[in-house]
N, C-alpha and C positions, 0 to 999 in steps of 0.2 A: 143244645149241646153244652156240657160243662167242661171247663178246662181241667185237665188232670194236673195235680200238683206233684212235682218231682223234687226230690231232695238230691242236690248235687254234692257228691262226696269230694272233699279236697284230696288231691293226689300226693300231698306232701307227708302223708302218714306212712311210716315204714311198713306197717302190716298190709296196707292196700298195695303199696309198690311191690312188696314181696309176693302177694297173690297174683298180680299182673305178670310178674316175672316168671313165676312158676307155671302159669297158664301158657305163656309164650313159649317157654322151653318145652312143655308137654306137646303143644301143637306143632312146633317146629320139627320135631322128630330128631333122628340121628343125623349128624353132620357127615357128609360123604367125604371120601378121601380126596376127591377133586376139589371140593370146597375148602378143605383144610390146606391143600397145596396153595390155592389162591390166597388164603389168609396169611400163610407163612411168607409167601413172596411179597405181599403187600406190606407186611411188617418189616421185612428185611430191606426193601427198596425205599420205603417212605413216600413222602408227598411228591417227589420229583417225577414219579410215574403217573400221577393223576392227570386226567385230561383237563385242558384249559380252553377257554374261548367257546367256539361253537360246538366242539366235541363234548364239552361238559354239560351242555343243555342250557335251557333258558332259565334264568333266575327271576323269581317273582319278587 
């Protein structure tokens, strides 16, 4: 078996980042009203409403 050679593209190129962003937005679909409401509340309340400790999960 021969090893395949892959060329890794750097992600710091603006055109590649724009392609990933466009694909992500296309796959994400439309943002629902409920999601928008959560985002608006999160923006208004800030970090003080973020969970801490065990509620935040395990950090690796």
